[in-house]
N, CA, C and O atoms as CSV, one atom per row, in Angstrom:
chain,resi,resn,atom,element,x,y,z
A,1,MET,N,N,2.337,18.274,9.722
A,1,MET,CA,C,2.000,16.959,10.265
A,1,MET,C,C,2.366,15.897,9.230
A,1,MET,O,O,2.052,16.043,8.049
A,2,SER,N,N,3.017,14.848,9.667
A,2,SER,CA,C,3.436,13.794,8.750
A,2,SER,C,C,2.279,12.854,8.422
A,2,SER,O,O,1.260,12.815,9.111
A,3,HIS,N,N,2.479,12.098,7.338
A,3,HIS,CA,C,1.452,11.170,6.849
A,3,HIS,C,C,2.105,9.803,6.684
A,3,HIS,O,O,3.047,9.652,5.906
A,4,LYS,N,N,1.605,8.800,7.419
A,4,LYS,CA,C,2.180,7.454,7.373
A,4,LYS,C,C,1.347,6.569,6.466
A,4,LYS,O,O,0.121,6.521,6.571
A,5,VAL,N,N,2.040,5.860,5.563
A,5,VAL,CA,C,1.371,4.991,4.611
A,5,VAL,C,C,1.957,3.584,4.684
A,5,VAL,O,O,3.114,3.396,5.059
A,6,LEU,N,N,1.146,2.612,4.324
A,6,LEU,CA,C,1.596,1.225,4.260
A,6,LEU,C,C,1.186,0.659,2.909
A,6,LEU,O,O,0.027,0.771,2.507
A,7,LEU,N,N,2.137,0.052,2.210
A,7,LEU,CA,C,1.865,-0.601,0.936
A,7,LEU,C,C,2.132,-2.090,1.102
A,7,LEU,O,O,3.158,-2.481,1.659
A,8,THR,N,N,1.223,-2.913,0.629
A,8,THR,CA,C,1.436,-4.360,0.651
A,8,THR,C,C,2.279,-4.721,-0.572
A,8,THR,O,O,2.013,-4.245,-1.675
A,9,LEU,N,N,3.291,-5.560,-0.374
A,9,LEU,CA,C,4.249,-5.852,-1.435
A,9,LEU,C,C,4.239,-7.311,-1.851
A,9,LEU,O,O,3.968,-8.214,-1.059
A,10,ALA,N,N,4.548,-7.505,-3.133
A,10,ALA,CA,C,4.813,-8.827,-3.707
A,10,ALA,C,C,5.936,-8.603,-4.712
A,10,ALA,O,O,5.686,-8.314,-5.882
A,11,GLY,N,N,7.157,-8.738,-4.254
A,11,GLY,CA,C,8.294,-8.421,-5.112
A,11,GLY,C,C,8.344,-6.928,-5.372
A,11,GLY,O,O,8.369,-6.127,-4.438
A,12,ASP,N,N,8.360,-6.553,-6.657
A,12,ASP,CA,C,8.417,-5.138,-7.037
A,12,ASP,C,C,7.044,-4.514,-7.211
A,12,ASP,O,O,6.939,-3.339,-7.564
A,13,ASP,N,N,5.990,-5.283,-6.966
A,13,ASP,CA,C,4.624,-4.811,-7.212
A,13,ASP,C,C,3.812,-4.732,-5.924
A,13,ASP,O,O,4.184,-5.291,-4.892
A,14,VAL,N,N,2.691,-4.018,-6.018
A,14,VAL,CA,C,1.691,-4.038,-4.951
A,14,VAL,C,C,1.105,-5.448,-4.947
A,14,VAL,O,O,0.765,-5.974,-6.007
A,15,SER,N,N,0.984,-6.062,-3.779
A,15,SER,CA,C,0.484,-7.439,-3.729
A,15,SER,C,C,-0.967,-7.505,-4.196
A,15,SER,O,O,-1.757,-6.587,-3.976
A,16,ALA,N,N,-1.287,-8.610,-4.842
A,16,ALA,CA,C,-2.626,-8.781,-5.414
A,16,ALA,C,C,-3.689,-8.990,-4.346
A,16,ALA,O,O,-4.845,-8.611,-4.535
A,17,ARG,N,N,-3.298,-9.600,-3.208
A,17,ARG,CA,C,-4.288,-9.902,-2.156
A,17,ARG,C,C,-3.766,-9.485,-0.786
A,17,ARG,O,O,-2.667,-9.866,-0.381
A,18,PHE,N,N,-4.560,-8.708,-0.090
A,18,PHE,CA,C,-4.236,-8.235,1.252
A,18,PHE,C,C,-3.990,-9.403,2.196
A,18,PHE,O,O,-3.025,-9.388,2.959
A,19,ASP,N,N,-4.859,-10.423,2.152
A,19,ASP,CA,C,-4.794,-11.527,3.104
A,19,ASP,C,C,-3.611,-12.470,2.872
A,19,ASP,O,O,-3.320,-13.304,3.730
A,20,LEU,N,N,-2.929,-12.358,1.742
A,20,LEU,CA,C,-1.776,-13.220,1.455
A,20,LEU,C,C,-0.451,-12.461,1.527
A,20,LEU,O,O,0.592,-12.991,1.145
A,21,THR,N,N,-0.493,-11.236,2.010
A,21,THR,CA,C,0.702,-10.392,2.072
A,21,THR,C,C,1.645,-10.843,3.181
A,21,THR,O,O,1.221,-11.081,4.312
A,22,THR,N,N,2.926,-10.956,2.845
A,22,THR,CA,C,3.947,-11.283,3.850
A,22,THR,C,C,5.046,-10.226,3.922
A,22,THR,O,O,5.994,-10.362,4.696
A,23,GLU,N,N,4.917,-9.174,3.115
A,23,GLU,CA,C,5.907,-8.095,3.134
A,23,GLU,C,C,5.195,-6.767,2.908
A,23,GLU,O,O,4.333,-6.653,2.037
A,24,VAL,N,N,5.567,-5.763,3.705
A,24,VAL,CA,C,4.957,-4.443,3.581
A,24,VAL,C,C,6.029,-3.367,3.600
A,24,VAL,O,O,7.130,-3.562,4.116
A,25,LEU,N,N,5.679,-2.233,3.027
A,25,LEU,CA,C,6.523,-1.047,3.072
A,25,LEU,C,C,5.780,-0.005,3.881
A,25,LEU,O,O,4.612,0.279,3.613
A,26,ILE,N,N,6.448,0.567,4.871
A,26,ILE,CA,C,5.875,1.652,5.660
A,26,ILE,C,C,6.709,2.895,5.368
A,26,ILE,O,O,7.928,2.899,5.542
A,27,ALA,N,N,6.034,3.941,4.926
A,27,ALA,CA,C,6.716,5.190,4.592
A,27,ALA,C,C,6.026,6.342,5.299
A,27,ALA,O,O,4.825,6.305,5.567
A,28,VAL,N,N,6.819,7.374,5.597
A,28,VAL,CA,C,6.288,8.577,6.237
A,28,VAL,C,C,6.656,9.777,5.370
A,28,VAL,O,O,7.819,9.980,5.025
A,29,PHE,N,N,5.631,10.571,5.025
A,29,PHE,CA,C,5.831,11.781,4.238
A,29,PHE,C,C,5.612,13.000,5.118
A,29,PHE,O,O,4.750,12.998,5.997
A,30,SER,N,N,6.399,14.040,4.874
A,30,SER,CA,C,6.192,15.303,5.581
A,30,SER,C,C,5.011,16.032,4.942
A,30,SER,O,O,4.460,15.574,3.941
A,31,GLU,N,N,4.629,17.158,5.520
A,31,GLU,CA,C,3.509,17.943,4.989
A,31,GLU,C,C,3.721,18.353,3.545
A,31,GLU,O,O,2.771,18.402,2.765
A,32,ASN,N,N,4.978,18.652,3.180
A,32,ASN,CA,C,5.259,19.101,1.817
A,32,ASN,C,C,5.503,17.940,0.855
A,32,ASN,O,O,5.862,18.162,-0.301
A,33,GLY,N,N,5.312,16.702,1.321
A,33,GLY,CA,C,5.444,15.535,0.456
A,33,GLY,C,C,6.819,14.905,0.428
A,33,GLY,O,O,7.029,13.927,-0.290
A,34,ALA,N,N,7.752,15.432,1.181
A,34,ALA,CA,C,9.098,14.853,1.221
A,34,ALA,C,C,9.070,13.534,1.996
A,34,ALA,O,O,8.383,13.412,3.010
A,35,LEU,N,N,9.815,12.566,1.512
A,35,LEU,CA,C,9.892,11.266,2.176
A,35,LEU,C,C,10.777,11.397,3.407
A,35,LEU,O,O,11.971,11.668,3.287
A,36,GLU,N,N,10.198,11.207,4.596
A,36,GLU,CA,C,10.947,11.312,5.845
A,36,GLU,C,C,11.621,9.998,6.210
A,36,GLU,O,O,12.771,9.983,6.648
A,37,SER,N,N,10.901,8.897,6.027
A,37,SER,CA,C,11.463,7.585,6.345
A,37,SER,C,C,10.727,6.513,5.555
A,37,SER,O,O,9.602,6.701,5.092
A,38,GLN,N,N,11.412,5.380,5.423
A,38,GLN,CA,C,10.841,4.257,4.682
A,38,GLN,C,C,11.484,2.989,5.223
A,38,GLN,O,O,12.699,2.930,5.413
A,39,ARG,N,N,10.660,1.977,5.470
A,39,ARG,CA,C,11.202,0.693,5.933
A,39,ARG,C,C,10.330,-0.438,5.414
A,39,ARG,O,O,9.125,-0.282,5.212
A,40,THR,N,N,10.965,-1.566,5.207
A,40,THR,CA,C,10.267,-2.765,4.770
A,40,THR,C,C,10.169,-3.710,5.957
A,40,THR,O,O,11.127,-3.877,6.712
A,41,VAL,N,N,9.004,-4.325,6.117
A,41,VAL,CA,C,8.780,-5.281,7.202
A,41,VAL,C,C,8.340,-6.603,6.578
A,41,VAL,O,O,7.399,-6.656,5.787
A,42,VAL,N,N,9.049,-7.670,6.957
A,42,VAL,CA,C,8.668,-9.010,6.506
A,42,VAL,C,C,7.887,-9.658,7.643
A,42,VAL,O,O,8.365,-9.740,8.775
A,43,LEU,N,N,6.687,-10.114,7.326
A,43,LEU,CA,C,5.811,-10.715,8.325
A,43,LEU,C,C,6.098,-12.210,8.435
A,43,LEU,O,O,6.458,-12.834,7.436
A,44,PRO,N,N,5.949,-12.801,9.617
A,44,PRO,CA,C,6.245,-14.230,9.785
A,44,PRO,C,C,5.304,-15.144,9.001
A,44,PRO,O,O,5.677,-16.256,8.628
A,45,GLN,N,N,4.083,-14.665,8.756
A,45,GLN,CA,C,3.109,-15.448,7.984
A,45,GLN,C,C,2.041,-14.500,7.459
A,45,GLN,O,O,1.856,-13.402,7.984
A,46,ALA,N,N,1.352,-14.929,6.434
A,46,ALA,CA,C,0.263,-14.120,5.884
A,46,ALA,C,C,-0.946,-14.201,6.810
A,46,ALA,O,O,-1.415,-15.292,7.134
A,47,SER,N,N,-1.449,-13.041,7.236
A,47,SER,CA,C,-2.618,-12.983,8.101
A,47,SER,C,C,-3.245,-11.600,7.987
A,47,SER,O,O,-2.627,-10.600,8.351
A,48,ALA,N,N,-4.467,-11.544,7.484
A,48,ALA,CA,C,-5.168,-10.269,7.358
A,48,ALA,C,C,-5.395,-9.641,8.734
A,48,ALA,O,O,-5.310,-8.422,8.883
A,49,GLU,N,N,-5.683,-10.471,9.733
A,49,GLU,CA,C,-5.916,-9.956,11.085
A,49,GLU,C,C,-4.655,-9.313,11.650
A,49,GLU,O,O,-4.710,-8.222,12.217
A,50,ASP,N,N,-3.505,-9.999,11.492
A,50,ASP,CA,C,-2.239,-9.444,11.996
A,50,ASP,C,C,-1.863,-8.173,11.249
A,50,ASP,O,O,-1.328,-7.237,11.844
A,51,LEU,N,N,-2.136,-8.135,9.963
A,51,LEU,CA,C,-1.834,-6.960,9.169
A,51,LEU,C,C,-2.711,-5.776,9.600
A,51,LEU,O,O,-2.222,-4.651,9.702
A,52,CYS,N,N,-3.978,-6.019,9.848
A,52,CYS,CA,C,-4.859,-4.965,10.369
A,52,CYS,C,C,-4.349,-4.456,11.706
A,52,CYS,O,O,-4.344,-3.250,11.955
A,53,HIS,N,N,-3.924,-5.366,12.560
A,53,HIS,CA,C,-3.389,-4.978,13.866
A,53,HIS,C,C,-2.159,-4.087,13.692
A,53,HIS,O,O,-2.028,-3.065,14.366
A,54,MET,N,N,-1.261,-4.475,12.790
A,54,MET,CA,C,-0.061,-3.678,12.542
A,54,MET,C,C,-0.431,-2.285,12.052
A,54,MET,O,O,0.163,-1.297,12.484
A,55,ILE,N,N,-1.397,-2.200,11.164
A,55,ILE,CA,C,-1.823,-0.913,10.610
A,55,ILE,C,C,-2.341,0.003,11.714
A,55,ILE,O,O,-2.038,1.196,11.727
A,56,VAL,N,N,-3.114,-0.547,12.628
A,56,VAL,CA,C,-3.660,0.254,13.730
A,56,VAL,C,C,-2.562,0.635,14.722
A,56,VAL,O,O,-2.478,1.794,15.129
A,57,VAL,N,N,-1.727,-0.315,15.115
A,57,VAL,CA,C,-0.658,-0.061,16.089
A,57,VAL,C,C,0.349,0.956,15.550
A,57,VAL,O,O,0.840,1.804,16.295
A,58,GLU,N,N,0.651,0.868,14.261
A,58,GLU,CA,C,1.612,1.779,13.629
A,58,GLU,C,C,1.012,3.149,13.313
A,58,GLU,O,O,1.721,4.039,12.845
A,59,SER,N,N,-0.280,3.326,13.563
A,59,SER,CA,C,-0.989,4.581,13.265
A,59,SER,C,C,-0.872,4.968,11.789
A,59,SER,O,O,-0.627,6.124,11.446
A,60,VAL,N,N,-1.056,3.964,10.932
A,60,VAL,CA,C,-1.025,4.183,9.487
A,60,VAL,C,C,-2.270,4.966,9.088
A,60,VAL,O,O,-3.368,4.686,9.568
A,61,GLN,N,N,-2.093,5.946,8.210
A,61,GLN,CA,C,-3.214,6.774,7.768
A,61,GLN,C,C,-3.737,6.366,6.399
A,61,GLN,O,O,-4.911,6.584,6.098
A,62,SER,N,N,-2.874,5.770,5.555
A,62,SER,CA,C,-3.298,5.327,4.223
A,62,SER,C,C,-2.728,3.941,3.940
A,62,SER,O,O,-1.559,3.671,4.215
A,63,LEU,N,N,-3.564,3.070,3.390
A,63,LEU,CA,C,-3.177,1.725,2.986
A,63,LEU,C,C,-3.312,1.616,1.480
A,63,LEU,O,O,-4.327,2.019,0.910
A,64,VAL,N,N,-2.283,1.069,0.832
A,64,VAL,CA,C,-2.331,0.782,-0.597
A,64,VAL,C,C,-2.207,-0.723,-0.744
A,64,VAL,O,O,-1.237,-1.318,-0.276
A,65,CYS,N,N,-3.193,-1.346,-1.397
A,65,CYS,CA,C,-3.188,-2.796,-1.543
A,65,CYS,C,C,-3.932,-3.204,-2.804
A,65,CYS,O,O,-4.548,-2.376,-3.475
A,66,GLY,N,N,-3.864,-4.481,-3.110
A,66,GLY,CA,C,-4.654,-5.029,-4.209
A,66,GLY,C,C,-6.040,-5.344,-3.673
A,66,GLY,O,O,-6.699,-4.478,-3.097
A,67,GLY,N,N,-6.484,-6.581,-3.861
A,67,GLY,CA,C,-7.792,-6.975,-3.367
A,67,GLY,C,C,-7.813,-7.115,-1.858
A,67,GLY,O,O,-6.851,-7.593,-1.257
A,68,ILE,N,N,-8.908,-6.699,-1.248
A,68,ILE,CA,C,-9.078,-6.811,0.204
A,68,ILE,C,C,-10.528,-7.205,0.475
A,68,ILE,O,O,-11.449,-6.686,-0.155
A,69,GLU,N,N,-10.719,-8.123,1.415
A,69,GLU,CA,C,-12.076,-8.550,1.756
A,69,GLU,C,C,-12.841,-7.390,2.391
A,69,GLU,O,O,-12.267,-6.559,3.094
A,70,GLU,N,N,-14.127,-7.353,2.132
A,70,GLU,CA,C,-14.983,-6.273,2.618
A,70,GLU,C,C,-14.895,-6.100,4.136
A,70,GLU,O,O,-14.901,-4.976,4.637
A,71,GLU,N,N,-14.813,-7.203,4.855
A,71,GLU,CA,C,-14.733,-7.154,6.329
A,71,GLU,C,C,-13.533,-6.327,6.794
A,71,GLU,O,O,-13.664,-5.508,7.704
A,72,PHE,N,N,-12.376,-6.533,6.184
A,72,PHE,CA,C,-11.162,-5.812,6.582
A,72,PHE,C,C,-11.192,-4.375,6.067
A,72,PHE,O,O,-10.703,-3.459,6.729
A,73,HIS,N,N,-11.765,-4.189,4.892
A,73,HIS,CA,C,-11.915,-2.840,4.341
A,73,HIS,C,C,-12.790,-1.997,5.277
A,73,HIS,O,O,-12.439,-0.862,5.602
A,74,GLN,N,N,-13.910,-2.546,5.701
A,74,GLN,CA,C,-14.808,-1.820,6.601
A,74,GLN,C,C,-14.148,-1.543,7.949
A,74,GLN,O,O,-14.285,-0.449,8.497
A,75,TYR,N,N,-13.435,-2.527,8.479
A,75,TYR,CA,C,-12.765,-2.349,9.774
A,75,TYR,C,C,-11.749,-1.209,9.701
A,75,TYR,O,O,-11.723,-0.338,10.571
A,76,LEU,N,N,-10.916,-1.217,8.666
A,76,LEU,CA,C,-9.880,-0.197,8.552
A,76,LEU,C,C,-10.494,1.181,8.298
A,76,LEU,O,O,-10.009,2.180,8.828
A,77,THR,N,N,-11.534,1.239,7.508
A,77,THR,CA,C,-12.219,2.506,7.274
A,77,THR,C,C,-12.820,3.021,8.582
A,77,THR,O,O,-12.765,4.218,8.866
A,78,TRP,N,N,-13.391,2.116,9.374
A,78,TRP,CA,C,-13.933,2.484,10.682
A,78,TRP,C,C,-12.833,3.036,11.591
A,78,TRP,O,O,-13.078,3.916,12.417
A,79,LYS,N,N,-11.626,2.510,11.428
A,79,LYS,CA,C,-10.473,2.982,12.206
A,79,LYS,C,C,-9.856,4.238,11.589
A,79,LYS,O,O,-8.792,4.684,12.017
A,80,ARG,N,N,-10.517,4.800,10.596
A,80,ARG,CA,C,-10.112,6.033,9.925
A,80,ARG,C,C,-8.830,5.891,9.105
A,80,ARG,O,O,-8.026,6.819,9.015
A,81,VAL,N,N,-8.658,4.719,8.515
A,81,VAL,CA,C,-7.546,4.487,7.588
A,81,VAL,C,C,-8.097,4.653,6.171
A,81,VAL,O,O,-9.113,4.051,5.825
A,82,GLU,N,N,-7.438,5.454,5.368
A,82,GLU,CA,C,-7.808,5.596,3.962
A,82,GLU,C,C,-7.352,4.330,3.241
A,82,GLU,O,O,-6.161,4.021,3.227
A,83,VAL,N,N,-8.282,3.602,2.648
A,83,VAL,CA,C,-7.966,2.345,1.962
A,83,VAL,C,C,-8.018,2.577,0.455
A,83,VAL,O,O,-9.080,2.825,-0.116
A,84,LEU,N,N,-6.851,2.491,-0.173
A,84,LEU,CA,C,-6.741,2.590,-1.627
A,84,LEU,C,C,-6.526,1.166,-2.133
A,84,LEU,O,O,-5.394,0.690,-2.226
A,85,ASP,N,N,-7.626,0.497,-2.455
A,85,ASP,CA,C,-7.562,-0.917,-2.823
A,85,ASP,C,C,-7.661,-1.101,-4.336
A,85,ASP,O,O,-7.923,-0.159,-5.085
A,86,SER,N,N,-7.446,-2.322,-4.748
A,86,SER,CA,C,-7.477,-2.701,-6.165
A,86,SER,C,C,-6.426,-1.964,-6.981
A,86,SER,O,O,-6.619,-1.700,-8.168
A,87,VAL,N,N,-5.307,-1.633,-6.332
A,87,VAL,CA,C,-4.192,-0.985,-7.022
A,87,VAL,C,C,-3.300,-2.085,-7.586
A,87,VAL,O,O,-2.936,-3.029,-6.884
A,88,MET,N,N,-2.953,-1.949,-8.868
A,88,MET,CA,C,-2.092,-2.927,-9.535
A,88,MET,C,C,-0.890,-2.216,-10.123
A,88,MET,O,O,-1.018,-1.147,-10.720
A,89,GLY,N,N,0.299,-2.823,-9.948
A,89,GLY,CA,C,1.489,-2.271,-10.582
A,89,GLY,C,C,2.656,-2.175,-9.629
A,89,GLY,O,O,2.577,-2.624,-8.486
A,90,PRO,N,N,3.747,-1.585,-10.104
A,90,PRO,CA,C,4.952,-1.442,-9.294
A,90,PRO,C,C,4.696,-0.596,-8.044
A,90,PRO,O,O,4.091,0.473,-8.120
A,91,TRP,N,N,5.160,-1.085,-6.907
A,91,TRP,CA,C,4.911,-0.356,-5.667
A,91,TRP,C,C,5.588,1.010,-5.671
A,91,TRP,O,O,5.060,1.955,-5.084
A,92,GLN,N,N,6.747,1.136,-6.321
A,92,GLN,CA,C,7.436,2.426,-6.348
A,92,GLN,C,C,6.596,3.478,-7.086
A,92,GLN,O,O,6.542,4.636,-6.672
A,93,ASP,N,N,5.945,3.068,-8.178
A,93,ASP,CA,C,5.054,3.984,-8.901
A,93,ASP,C,C,3.876,4.391,-8.020
A,93,ASP,O,O,3.477,5.556,-8.003
A,94,ALA,N,N,3.325,3.425,-7.288
A,94,ALA,CA,C,2.205,3.716,-6.386
A,94,ALA,C,C,2.638,4.689,-5.293
A,94,ALA,O,O,1.903,5.617,-4.955
A,95,LEU,N,N,3.823,4.476,-4.745
A,95,LEU,CA,C,4.335,5.355,-3.695
A,95,LEU,C,C,4.546,6.771,-4.226
A,95,LEU,O,O,4.203,7.746,-3.557
A,96,ASP,N,N,5.110,6.884,-5.427
A,96,ASP,CA,C,5.329,8.205,-6.027
A,96,ASP,C,C,4.005,8.938,-6.255
A,96,ASP,O,O,3.898,10.131,-5.973
A,97,LEU,N,N,3.003,8.227,-6.763
A,97,LEU,CA,C,1.691,8.842,-6.989
A,97,LEU,C,C,1.009,9.212,-5.675
A,97,LEU,O,O,0.348,10.246,-5.577
A,98,LEU,N,N,1.176,8.366,-4.679
A,98,LEU,CA,C,0.589,8.658,-3.366
A,98,LEU,C,C,1.230,9.913,-2.773
A,98,LEU,O,O,0.545,10.761,-2.202
A,99,ARG,N,N,2.535,10.018,-2.914
A,99,ARG,CA,C,3.253,11.188,-2.408
A,99,ARG,C,C,2.770,12.471,-3.083
A,99,ARG,O,O,2.694,13.522,-2.447
A,100,ALA,N,N,2.445,12.381,-4.367
A,100,ALA,CA,C,1.936,13.536,-5.112
A,100,ALA,C,C,0.429,13.705,-4.926
A,100,ALA,O,O,-0.177,14.609,-5.501
A,101,ARG,N,N,-0.165,12.834,-4.126
A,101,ARG,CA,C,-1.616,12.834,-3.867
A,101,ARG,C,C,-2.429,12.596,-5.130
A,101,ARG,O,O,-3.500,13.175,-5.308
A,102,LEU,N,N,-1.910,11.737,-6.008
A,102,LEU,CA,C,-2.585,11.433,-7.265
A,102,LEU,C,C,-3.052,9.989,-7.352
A,102,LEU,O,O,-3.757,9.634,-8.297
A,103,LEU,N,N,-2.683,9.150,-6.399
A,103,LEU,CA,C,-3.075,7.742,-6.447
A,103,LEU,C,C,-4.544,7.604,-6.071
A,103,LEU,O,O,-5.019,8.237,-5.127
A,104,ARG,N,N,-5.256,6.769,-6.823
A,104,ARG,CA,C,-6.674,6.514,-6.591
A,104,ARG,C,C,-6.921,5.019,-6.499
A,104,ARG,O,O,-6.101,4.214,-6.941
A,105,ARG,N,N,-8.044,4.658,-5.930
A,105,ARG,CA,C,-8.477,3.254,-5.905
A,105,ARG,C,C,-8.523,2.725,-7.333
A,105,ARG,O,O,-8.760,3.473,-8.281
A,106,GLU,N,N,-8.297,1.441,-7.467
A,106,GLU,CA,C,-8.407,0.736,-8.742
A,106,GLU,C,C,-7.422,1.231,-9.793
A,106,GLU,O,O,-7.654,1.045,-10.987
A,107,ALA,N,N,-6.333,1.856,-9.372
A,107,ALA,CA,C,-5.323,2.330,-10.321
A,107,ALA,C,C,-4.585,1.146,-10.933
A,107,ALA,O,O,-4.120,0.253,-10.224
A,108,ASN,N,N,-4.486,1.151,-12.248
A,108,ASN,CA,C,-3.718,0.136,-12.965
A,108,ASN,C,C,-2.445,0.801,-13.458
A,108,ASN,O,O,-2.452,1.503,-14.469
A,109,LEU,N,N,-1.356,0.579,-12.743
A,109,LEU,CA,C,-0.097,1.223,-13.063
A,109,LEU,C,C,0.697,0.436,-14.102
A,109,LEU,O,O,1.807,0.825,-14.467
A,110,PHE,N,N,0.125,-0.672,-14.577
A,110,PHE,CA,C,0.743,-1.444,-15.658
A,110,PHE,C,C,0.363,-0.873,-17.016
A,110,PHE,O,O,1.011,-1.199,-18.011
A,111,ARG,N,N,-0.652,-0.043,-17.091
A,111,ARG,CA,C,-1.128,0.505,-18.367
A,111,ARG,C,C,0.014,1.229,-19.069
A,111,ARG,O,O,0.824,1.913,-18.444
A,112,GLY,N,N,0.050,1.060,-20.374
A,112,GLY,CA,C,1.068,1.732,-21.159
A,112,GLY,C,C,2.391,0.990,-21.225
A,112,GLY,O,O,3.351,1.487,-21.815
A,113,ARG,N,N,2.454,-0.179,-20.632
A,113,ARG,CA,C,3.666,-0.986,-20.672
A,113,ARG,C,C,3.403,-2.248,-21.452
A,113,ARG,O,O,2.286,-2.764,-21.457
A,114,SER,N,N,4.422,-2.741,-22.106
A,114,SER,CA,C,4.257,-4.003,-22.829
A,114,SER,C,C,4.223,-5.143,-21.822
A,114,SER,O,O,4.613,-4.962,-20.669
A,115,GLU,N,N,3.764,-6.304,-22.241
A,115,GLU,CA,C,3.703,-7.446,-21.334
A,115,GLU,C,C,5.081,-7.864,-20.872
A,115,GLU,O,O,5.213,-8.471,-19.809
A,116,ALA,N,N,6.110,-7.556,-21.640
A,116,ALA,CA,C,7.474,-7.916,-21.260
A,116,ALA,C,C,8.036,-6.958,-20.230
A,116,ALA,O,O,9.082,-7.228,-19.640
A,117,GLY,N,N,7.370,-5.860,-20.006
A,117,GLY,CA,C,7.831,-4.884,-19.025
A,117,GLY,C,C,8.186,-3.572,-19.699
A,117,GLY,O,O,7.944,-3.401,-20.893
A,118,PRO,N,N,8.753,-2.652,-18.949
A,118,PRO,CA,C,9.078,-1.353,-19.509
A,118,PRO,C,C,10.169,-1.482,-20.570
A,118,PRO,O,O,11.033,-2.357,-20.497
A,119,GLU,N,N,10.106,-0.596,-21.549
A,119,GLU,CA,C,11.121,-0.638,-22.603
A,119,GLU,C,C,12.443,-0.149,-22.057
A,119,GLU,O,O,12.489,0.727,-21.192
A,120,ALA,N,N,13.504,-0.715,-22.563
A,120,ALA,CA,C,14.853,-0.352,-22.078
A,120,ALA,C,C,15.312,0.958,-22.673
A,120,ALA,O,O,16.416,1.417,-22.380
C-alpha cells in the first residue's frame, strides 16, 4: 500500500507557517519506501482552510510543516492525517527522513550546518 505525503514549501525549505504556504510538494512512497511519484503544486493564495481541503481531497496520510495553528492540527488529526509539525530545514532532507521513517515532530534539520549554509 502506498503512502502519500504533503510538505509545505518555502523555497528549498519546509515553510515556517502552514497558514502562509503557497507551494506544496506531494509525494507518494511505495511500501518499501521507493518514491513512486512527486509533484509540486503552487496555490493561488495562502489559505489554511484551502490547504486542509487539499490534504483531505488528495487523501494525504502525512503532513510535514512548520508552525500550524491548533485548530488545523486538531482537524487534520481528526481526519487521520499524521501531522509532523515544527519541522525546520531543507524540504529534501525532510522528505528523505520521512521516506526512511525517521522524521519526527520538531525536527531541526539545520543543526550541524553553519549559518552560511552547508560547506562546499
